[in-house]
N, CA, C and O atoms as a GROMACS GRO file, in nm:
protein
  448
    1MET      N    1  17.672   6.523   5.565
    1MET     CA    2  17.557   6.449   5.733
    1MET      C    3  17.508   6.562   5.821
    1MET      O    4  17.423   6.548   5.908
    2PHE      N    5  17.563   6.669   5.791
    2PHE     CA    6  17.550   6.750   5.901
    2PHE      C    7  17.432   6.823   5.830
    2PHE      O    8  17.404   6.917   5.904
    3ILE      N    9  17.352   6.826   5.727
    3ILE     CA   10  17.261   6.878   5.657
    3ILE      C   11  17.173   6.789   5.670
    3ILE      O   12  17.077   6.865   5.688
    4LEU      N   13  17.118   6.662   5.676
    4LEU     CA   14  17.113   6.570   5.717
    4LEU      C   15  17.040   6.560   5.874
    4LEU      O   16  16.929   6.522   5.912
    5LEU      N   17  17.158   6.612   5.939
    5LEU     CA   18  17.070   6.577   6.060
    5LEU      C   19  17.036   6.664   6.123
    5LEU      O   20  17.006   6.649   6.242
    6LEU      N   21  17.032   6.827   6.035
    6LEU     CA   22  16.989   6.899   6.027
    6LEU      C   23  16.816   6.927   5.971
    6LEU      O   24  16.724   6.977   6.035
    7LEU      N   25  16.818   6.882   5.849
    7LEU     CA   26  16.722   6.784   5.783
    7LEU      C   27  16.584   6.746   5.921
    7LEU      O   28  16.476   6.794   5.956
    8ILE      N   29  16.708   6.592   5.971
    8ILE     CA   30  16.547   6.556   6.039
    8ILE      C   31  16.533   6.639   6.211
    8ILE      O   32  16.468   6.614   6.313
    9PHE      N   33  16.606   6.714   6.182
    9PHE     CA   34  16.668   6.788   6.345
    9PHE      C   35  16.464   6.864   6.322
    9PHE      O   36  16.360   6.840   6.383
   10LEU      N   37  16.495   6.949   6.214
   10LEU     CA   38  16.385   7.041   6.168
   10LEU      C   39  16.295   6.901   6.137
   10LEU      O   40  16.292   6.854   6.251
   11GLY      N   41  16.238   6.827   6.071
   11GLY     CA   42  16.118   6.762   6.098
   11GLY      C   43  16.095   6.723   6.171
   11GLY      O   44  15.990   6.664   6.144
   12LEU      N   45  16.122   6.706   6.280
   12LEU     CA   46  16.081   6.672   6.416
   12LEU      C   47  16.096   6.764   6.511
   12LEU      O   48  16.100   6.739   6.632
   13VAL      N   49  16.108   6.902   6.446
   13VAL     CA   50  16.021   7.000   6.539
   13VAL      C   51  15.946   7.034   6.439
   13VAL      O   52  15.970   7.144   6.489
   14PHE      N   53  15.859   7.060   6.317
   14PHE     CA   54  15.750   7.061   6.243
   14PHE      C   55  15.672   6.951   6.272
   14PHE      O   56  15.550   6.966   6.264
   15PHE      N   57  15.742   6.781   6.324
   15PHE     CA   58  15.631   6.729   6.342
   15PHE      C   59  15.544   6.714   6.492
   15PHE      O   60  15.428   6.676   6.512
   16PHE      N   61  15.647   6.758   6.581
   16PHE     CA   62  15.645   6.822   6.697
   16PHE      C   63  15.498   6.979   6.748
   16PHE      O   64  15.408   6.992   6.831
   17VAL      N   65  15.550   7.048   6.651
   17VAL     CA   66  15.483   7.123   6.693
   17VAL      C   67  15.300   7.159   6.573
   17VAL      O   68  15.210   7.243   6.567
   18MET      N   69  15.336   7.049   6.515
   18MET     CA   70  15.225   7.065   6.423
   18MET      C   71  15.129   6.932   6.557
   18MET      O   72  15.013   6.966   6.584
   19MET      N   73  15.167   6.832   6.610
   19MET     CA   74  15.069   6.752   6.696
   19MET      C   75  15.064   6.800   6.871
   19MET      O   76  15.036   6.759   6.984
   20PHE      N   77  15.109   6.905   6.802
   20PHE     CA   78  15.065   7.043   6.953
   20PHE      C   79  14.990   7.058   6.933
   20PHE      O   80  14.892   7.013   6.991
   21GLY      N   81  14.989   7.161   6.800
   21GLY     CA   82  14.915   7.223   6.704
   21GLY      C   83  14.709   7.167   6.679
   21GLY      O   84  14.595   7.212   6.678
   22ALA      N   85  14.785   7.048   6.664
   22ALA     CA   86  14.635   7.029   6.658
   22ALA      C   87  14.580   6.914   6.799
   22ALA      O   88  14.476   6.852   6.782
   23MET      N   89  14.666   6.894   6.943
   23MET     CA   90  14.609   6.860   7.019
   23MET      C   91  14.539   7.004   7.118
   23MET      O   92  14.445   7.026   7.194
   24ILE      N   93  14.639   7.064   7.064
   24ILE     CA   94  14.532   7.238   7.071
   24ILE      C   95  14.457   7.303   7.018
   24ILE      O   96  14.415   7.417   7.039
   25THR      N   97  14.430   7.201   6.915
   25THR     CA   98  14.299   7.233   6.851
   25THR      C   99  14.197   7.129   6.903
   25THR      O  100  14.111   7.159   6.986
   26ALA      N  101  14.204   7.054   6.872
   26ALA     CA  102  14.095   6.934   6.996
   26ALA      C  103  14.051   6.961   7.114
   26ALA      O  104  13.936   6.923   7.138
   27VAL      N  105  14.123   7.030   7.215
   27VAL     CA  106  14.074   7.086   7.278
   27VAL      C  107  14.026   7.207   7.322
   27VAL      O  108  13.962   7.238   7.423
   28VAL      N  109  14.064   7.267   7.233
   28VAL     CA  110  13.972   7.390   7.204
   28VAL      C  111  13.806   7.337   7.136
   28VAL      O  112  13.711   7.407   7.172
   29ALA      N  113  13.787   7.262   7.076
   29ALA     CA  114  13.652   7.171   6.969
   29ALA      C  115  13.622   7.129   7.116
   29ALA      O  116  13.508   7.169   7.092
   30ILE      N  117  13.616   7.092   7.230
   30ILE     CA  118  13.598   6.964   7.358
   30ILE      C  119  13.537   7.090   7.406
   30ILE      O  120  13.419   7.094   7.441
   31ILE      N  121  13.629   7.211   7.408
   31ILE     CA  122  13.609   7.288   7.559
   31ILE      C  123  13.418   7.336   7.502
   31ILE      O  124  13.316   7.324   7.569
   32VAL      N  125  13.430   7.380   7.386
   32VAL     CA  126  13.380   7.446   7.309
   32VAL      C  127  13.246   7.384   7.266
   32VAL      O  128  13.145   7.448   7.236
   33GLY      N  129  13.254   7.306   7.267
   33GLY     CA  130  13.158   7.134   7.215
   33GLY      C  131  13.054   7.154   7.396
   33GLY      O  132  12.938   7.183   7.427
   34VAL      N  133  13.206   7.110   7.485
   34VAL     CA  134  13.123   7.150   7.656
   34VAL      C  135  13.023   7.240   7.660
   34VAL      O  136  12.908   7.223   7.701
   35THR      N  137  13.067   7.324   7.620
   35THR     CA  138  13.041   7.496   7.667
   35THR      C  139  12.947   7.476   7.575
   35THR      O  140  12.903   7.373   7.626
   36THR      N  141  12.877   7.492   7.476
   36THR     CA  142  12.819   7.532   7.380
   36THR      C  143  12.704   7.400   7.418
   36THR      O  144  12.599   7.454   7.382
   37ILE      N  145  12.668   7.275   7.465
   37ILE     CA  146  12.628   7.229   7.501
   37ILE      C  147  12.585   7.244   7.662
   37ILE      O  148  12.462   7.244   7.669
   38THR      N  149  12.646   7.257   7.788
   38THR     CA  150  12.622   7.331   7.850
   38THR      C  151  12.487   7.447   7.850
   38THR      O  152  12.378   7.437   7.905
   39ILE      N  153  12.527   7.526   7.790
   39ILE     CA  154  12.412   7.645   7.758
   39ILE      C  155  12.308   7.598   7.689
   39ILE      O  156  12.202   7.649   7.725
   40LEU      N  157  12.299   7.501   7.584
   40LEU     CA  158  12.222   7.518   7.574
   40LEU      C  159  12.098   7.413   7.654
   40LEU      O  160  11.976   7.428   7.653
   41ALA      N  161  12.169   7.321   7.709
   41ALA     CA  162  12.112   7.235   7.856
   41ALA      C  163  12.068   7.334   7.933
   41ALA      O  164  11.976   7.295   8.004
   42SER      N  165  12.088   7.416   7.944
   42SER     CA  166  12.076   7.562   8.022
   42SER      C  167  11.959   7.576   8.003
   42SER      O  168  11.858   7.524   8.052
   43VAL      N  169  11.988   7.694   7.881
   43VAL     CA  170  11.839   7.715   7.820
   43VAL      C  171  11.681   7.658   7.860
   43VAL      O  172  11.574   7.693   7.911
   44TRP      N  173  11.762   7.520   7.783
   44TRP     CA  174  11.660   7.431   7.759
   44TRP      C  175  11.560   7.449   7.871
   44TRP      O  176  11.449   7.502   7.867
   45LEU      N  177  11.652   7.367   8.017
   45LEU     CA  178  11.594   7.359   8.148
   45LEU      C  179  11.527   7.463   8.189
   45LEU      O  180  11.438   7.435   8.268
   46GLY      N  181  11.544   7.631   8.149
   46GLY     CA  182  11.575   7.751   8.247
   46GLY      C  183  11.377   7.745   8.210
   46GLY      O  184  11.279   7.740   8.284
   47THR      N  185  11.396   7.750   8.029
   47THR     CA  186  11.292   7.819   7.948
   47THR      C  187  11.145   7.667   8.051
   47THR      O  188  11.060   7.681   8.138
   48SER      N  189  11.165   7.617   8.017
   48SER     CA  190  11.074   7.484   8.068
   48SER      C  191  10.994   7.512   8.170
   48SER      O  192  10.877   7.544   8.188
   49TYR      N  193  11.125   7.486   8.254
   49TYR     CA  194  11.043   7.538   8.419
   49TYR      C  195  11.012   7.660   8.490
   49TYR      O  196  10.961   7.679   8.600
   50TYR      N  197  11.079   7.779   8.353
   50TYR     CA  198  10.991   7.905   8.340
   50TYR      C  199  10.799   7.849   8.309
   50TYR      O  200  10.687   7.813   8.346
   51LEU      N  201  10.878   7.877   8.231
   51LEU     CA  202  10.712   7.779   8.156
   51LEU      C  203  10.573   7.687   8.250
   51LEU      O  204  10.452   7.710   8.260
   52LYS      N  205  10.636   7.609   8.288
   52LYS     CA  206  10.516   7.516   8.356
   52LYS      C  207  10.503   7.603   8.483
   52LYS      O  208  10.405   7.602   8.559
   53GLU      N  209  10.642   7.695   8.500
   53GLU     CA  210  10.603   7.799   8.633
   53GLU      C  211  10.474   7.854   8.618
   53GLU      O  212  10.377   7.871   8.691
   54SER      N  213  10.504   7.877   8.498
   54SER     CA  214  10.422   7.992   8.430
   54SER      C  215  10.249   7.944   8.408
   54SER      O  216  10.165   8.021   8.361
   55GLY      N  217  10.224   7.825   8.447
   55GLY     CA  218  10.125   7.730   8.408
   55GLY      C  219  10.081   7.738   8.291
   55GLY      O  220   9.960   7.746   8.267
   56ASN      N  221  10.197   7.737   8.178
   56ASN     CA  222  10.159   7.678   8.064
   56ASN      C  223  10.158   7.472   8.033
   56ASN      O  224  10.226   7.380   8.077
   57LYS      N  225  10.058   7.482   7.950
   57LYS     CA  226  10.088   7.318   7.913
   57LYS      C  227  10.076   7.305   7.818
   57LYS      O  228   9.994   7.365   7.749
   58PRO      N  229  10.192   7.180   7.762
   58PRO     CA  230  10.200   7.150   7.617
   58PRO      C  231  10.094   7.101   7.574
   58PRO      O  232  10.142   7.016   7.498
   59LYS      N  233   9.952   7.086   7.563
   59LYS     CA  234   9.911   7.016   7.472
   59LYS      C  235   9.795   7.134   7.469
   59LYS      O  236   9.709   7.130   7.381
   60THR      N  237   9.795   7.223   7.553
   60THR     CA  238   9.659   7.384   7.528
   60THR      C  239   9.678   7.430   7.411
   60THR      O  240   9.577   7.482   7.364
   61ALA      N  241   9.789   7.433   7.328
   61ALA     CA  242   9.675   7.519   7.164
   61ALA      C  243   9.589   7.398   7.097
   61ALA      O  244   9.474   7.398   7.054
   62GLN      N  245   9.697   7.282   7.104
   62GLN     CA  246   9.585   7.206   7.060
   62GLN      C  247   9.493   7.141   7.074
   62GLN      O  248   9.466   7.053   6.992
   63GLU      N  249   9.416   7.166   7.187
   63GLU     CA  250   9.296   7.136   7.298
   63GLU      C  251   9.206   7.212   7.280
   63GLU      O  252   9.089   7.172   7.281
   64THR      N  253   9.257   7.415   7.245
   64THR     CA  254   9.226   7.515   7.178
   64THR      C  255   9.188   7.523   7.075
   64THR      O  256   9.105   7.612   7.060
   65TYR      N  257   9.218   7.452   6.968
   65TYR     CA  258   9.221   7.455   6.843
   65TYR      C  259   9.056   7.311   6.837
   65TYR      O  260   8.936   7.314   6.810
   66ARG      N  261   9.147   7.218   6.875
   66ARG     CA  262   8.997   7.164   6.851
   66ARG      C  263   8.869   7.225   6.960
   66ARG      O  264   8.763   7.190   6.908
   67GLN      N  265   8.846   7.287   7.068
   67GLN     CA  266   8.738   7.358   7.092
   67GLN      C  267   8.753   7.374   6.952
   67GLN      O  268   8.698   7.294   6.877
   68VAL      N  269   8.827   7.475   6.905
   68VAL     CA  270   8.712   7.569   6.828
   68VAL      C  271   8.702   7.536   6.673
   68VAL      O  272   8.649   7.601   6.583
   69ASP      N  273   8.772   7.414   6.670
   69ASP     CA  274   8.755   7.344   6.541
   69ASP      C  275   8.572   7.265   6.571
   69ASP      O  276   8.501   7.261   6.471
   70SER      N  277   8.544   7.239   6.635
   70SER     CA  278   8.426   7.186   6.705
   70SER      C  279   8.329   7.300   6.725
   70SER      O  280   8.219   7.249   6.704
   71ASP      N  281   8.307   7.455   6.761
   71ASP     CA  282   8.267   7.531   6.828
   71ASP      C  283   8.249   7.527   6.639
   71ASP      O  284   8.153   7.474   6.583
   72LEU      N  285   8.330   7.574   6.588
   72LEU     CA  286   8.267   7.588   6.443
   72LEU      C  287   8.217   7.493   6.338
   72LEU      O  288   8.189   7.547   6.232
   73LYS      N  289   8.206   7.406   6.342
   73LYS     CA  290   8.116   7.286   6.282
   73LYS      C  291   7.969   7.330   6.360
   73LYS      O  292   7.851   7.348   6.328
   74GLN      N  293   8.020   7.333   6.434
   74GLN     CA  294   7.834   7.318   6.523
   74GLN      C  295   7.808   7.489   6.478
   74GLN      O  296   7.698   7.473   6.425
   75ILE      N  297   7.826   7.587   6.469
   75ILE     CA  298   7.833   7.691   6.444
   75ILE      C  299   7.741   7.631   6.279
   75ILE      O  300   7.622   7.651   6.254
   76VAL      N  301   7.846   7.553   6.184
   76VAL     CA  302   7.785   7.588   6.026
   76VAL      C  303   7.697   7.468   6.031
   76VAL      O  304   7.633   7.457   5.926
   77ARG      N  305   7.664   7.334   6.154
   77ARG     CA  306   7.483   7.336   6.155
   77ARG      C  307   7.421   7.359   6.187
   77ARG      O  308   7.319   7.292   6.167
   78ASP      N  309   7.418   7.461   6.259
   78ASP     CA  310   7.288   7.509   6.312
   78ASP      C  311   7.250   7.642   6.212
   78ASP      O  312   7.136   7.686   6.198
   79LEU      N  313   7.355   7.686   6.157
   79LEU     CA  314   7.320   7.811   5.967
   79LEU      C  315   7.231   7.716   5.884
   79LEU      O  316   7.112   7.734   5.860
   80GLN      N  317   7.332   7.577   5.831
   80GLN     CA  318   7.279   7.466   5.773
   80GLN      C  319   7.124   7.459   5.778
   80GLN      O  320   7.039   7.489   5.694
   81GLU      N  321   7.114   7.398   5.934
   81GLU     CA  322   6.945   7.460   5.987
   81GLU      C  323   6.875   7.538   6.000
   81GLU      O  324   6.760   7.509   5.966
   82ILE      N  325   6.891   7.634   6.038
   82ILE     CA  326   6.787   7.768   6.003
   82ILE      C  327   6.827   7.845   5.831
   82ILE      O  328   6.759   7.944   5.803
   83ARG      N  329   6.902   7.813   5.757
   83ARG     CA  330   6.874   7.822   5.596
   83ARG      C  331   6.749   7.764   5.658
   83ARG      O  332   6.659   7.803   5.732
   84SER      N  333   6.799   7.600   5.564
   84SER     CA  334   6.699   7.478   5.590
   84SER      C  335   6.512   7.570   5.637
   84SER      O  336   6.414   7.589   5.565
   85GLU      N  337   6.532   7.598   5.764
   85GLU     CA  338   6.367   7.607   5.828
   85GLU      C  339   6.349   7.770   5.704
   85GLU      O  340   6.268   7.786   5.613
   86LEU      N  341   6.426   7.835   5.737
   86LEU     CA  342   6.434   7.968   5.590
   86LEU      C  343   6.344   7.913   5.495
   86LEU      O  344   6.222   7.927   5.488
   87ASP      N  345   6.455   7.822   5.393
   87ASP     CA  346   6.330   7.727   5.255
   87ASP      C  347   6.223   7.661   5.306
   87ASP      O  348   6.149   7.621   5.216
   88ASP      N  349   6.176   7.627   5.448
   88ASP     CA  350   6.075   7.606   5.427
   88ASP      C  351   5.963   7.699   5.446
   88ASP      O  352   5.860   7.693   5.378
   89ALA      N  353   5.993   7.814   5.570
   89ALA     CA  354   5.898   7.917   5.538
   89ALA      C  355   5.930   7.999   5.443
   89ALA      O  356   5.865   8.100   5.468
   90GLU      N  357   5.998   8.019   5.340
   90GLU     CA  358   6.004   8.123   5.264
   90GLU      C  359   5.903   8.139   5.117
   90GLU      O  360   5.908   8.212   5.018
   91PRO      N  361   5.800   8.014   5.170
   91PRO     CA  362   5.655   7.993   5.042
   91PRO      C  363   5.552   8.074   5.160
   91PRO      O  364   5.437   8.093   5.123
   92ARG      N  365   5.583   8.114   5.275
   92ARG     CA  366   5.464   8.127   5.334
   92ARG      C  367   5.505   8.278   5.357
   92ARG      O  368   5.407   8.354   5.355
   93LEU      N  369   5.568   8.310   5.368
   93LEU     CA  370   5.654   8.429   5.405
   93LEU      C  371   5.620   8.522   5.237
   93LEU      O  372   5.619   8.645   5.240
   94ARG      N  373   5.598   8.458   5.124
   94ARG     CA  374   5.603   8.603   5.018
   94ARG      C  375   5.430   8.547   4.983
   94ARG      O  376   5.364   8.628   4.919
   95ASN      N  377   5.369   8.433   5.017
   95ASN     CA  378   5.247   8.441   5.043
   95ASN      C  379   5.178   8.528   5.140
   95ASN      O  380   5.056   8.546   5.145
   96MET      N  381   5.269   8.580   5.220
   96MET     CA  382   5.143   8.680   5.349
   96MET      C  383   5.183   8.846   5.293
   96MET      O  384   5.104   8.939   5.309
   97GLU      N  385   5.370   8.868   5.200
   97GLU     CA  386   5.328   8.962   5.193
   97GLU      C  387   5.323   9.009   5.043
   97GLU      O  388   5.358   9.120   5.006
   98PHE      N  389   5.251   8.862   4.925
   98PHE     CA  390   5.147   8.936   4.873
   98PHE      C  391   5.060   8.929   4.908
   98PHE      O  392   5.017   8.847   4.827
   99LEU      N  393   4.962   8.951   4.987
   99LEU     CA  394   4.865   8.933   5.095
   99LEU      C  395   4.825   9.091   5.098
   99LEU      O  396   4.726   9.155   5.061
  100LYS      N  397   4.997   9.135   5.183
  100LYS     CA  398   4.971   9.234   5.257
  100LYS      C  399   5.009   9.331   5.128
  100LYS      O  400   4.978   9.444   5.167
  101TYR      N  401   5.062   9.340   4.990
  101TYR     CA  402   5.032   9.430   4.939
  101TYR      C  403   4.880   9.367   4.846
  101TYR      O  404   4.859   9.417   4.736
  102ALA      N  405   4.804   9.283   4.887
  102ALA     CA  406   4.748   9.292   4.805
  102ALA      C  407   4.625   9.414   4.847
  102ALA      O  408   4.567   9.501   4.783
  103ARG      N  409   4.623   9.359   5.012
  103ARG     CA  410   4.550   9.424   5.052
  103ARG      C  411   4.556   9.587   5.015
  103ARG      O  412   4.478   9.670   4.968
  104GLN      N  413   4.688   9.586   5.062
  104GLN     CA  414   4.685   9.759   5.015
  104GLN      C  415   4.648   9.817   4.904
  104GLN      O  416   4.584   9.921   4.884
  105ASN      N  417   4.707   9.718   4.816
  105ASN     CA  418   4.580   9.784   4.647
  105ASN      C  419   4.446   9.787   4.682
  105ASN      O  420   4.377   9.886   4.707
  106ARG      N  421   4.420   9.692   4.683
  106ARG     CA  422   4.223   9.647   4.733
  106ARG      C  423   4.201   9.792   4.857
  106ARG      O  424   4.092   9.847   4.847
  107ASN      N  425   4.265   9.831   4.931
  107ASN     CA  426   4.184   9.966   4.982
  107ASN      C  427   4.238  10.095   4.938
  107ASN      O  428   4.182  10.202   4.963
  108GLY      N  429   4.339  10.084   4.876
  108GLY     CA  430   4.374  10.226   4.773
  108GLY      C  431   4.246  10.222   4.653
  108GLY      O  432   4.172  10.308   4.607
  109GLU      N  433   4.262  10.087   4.631
  109GLU     CA  434   4.134  10.123   4.508
  109GLU      C  435   3.933  10.161   4.546
  109GLU      O  436   3.817  10.169   4.504
  110ASN      N  437   4.025  10.171   4.650
  110ASN     CA  438   3.800  10.119   4.710
  110ASN      C  439   3.816  10.304   4.797
  110ASN      O  440   3.719  10.357   4.850
  111GLU      N  441   3.970  10.376   4.791
  111GLU     CA  442   3.951  10.536   4.852
  111GLU      C  443   3.930  10.556   4.694
  111GLU      O  444   3.823  10.609   4.664
  112SER      N  445   4.001  10.526   4.609
  112SER     CA  446   3.977  10.599   4.493
  112SER      C  447   3.842  10.618   4.417
  112SER      O  448   3.837  10.686   4.315
   0.00000   0.00000   0.00000
């Protein structure tokens, strides 16, 4: 009988110790969670405020990218137009170069 009472007593002590441990663990987890959320929210708000005060706009990078992309497309169109004009002028330039060397050869033959 004494052993039975001792086992019940030890069982109750073990139960209350485990319950107290679980309660302490839960309280610590809640405190750590709340602290973490508070720190993250503070960092987020502080960073947002600092960026806003320094003149940073969220869409600036996208606008700059679109502008650079548009400028590059315009440069490609301009280069294609220049190439087209050079292709049109190529026969005349070759003809002029031919005439230049032909005159030099004629002048060289006259001097000889």
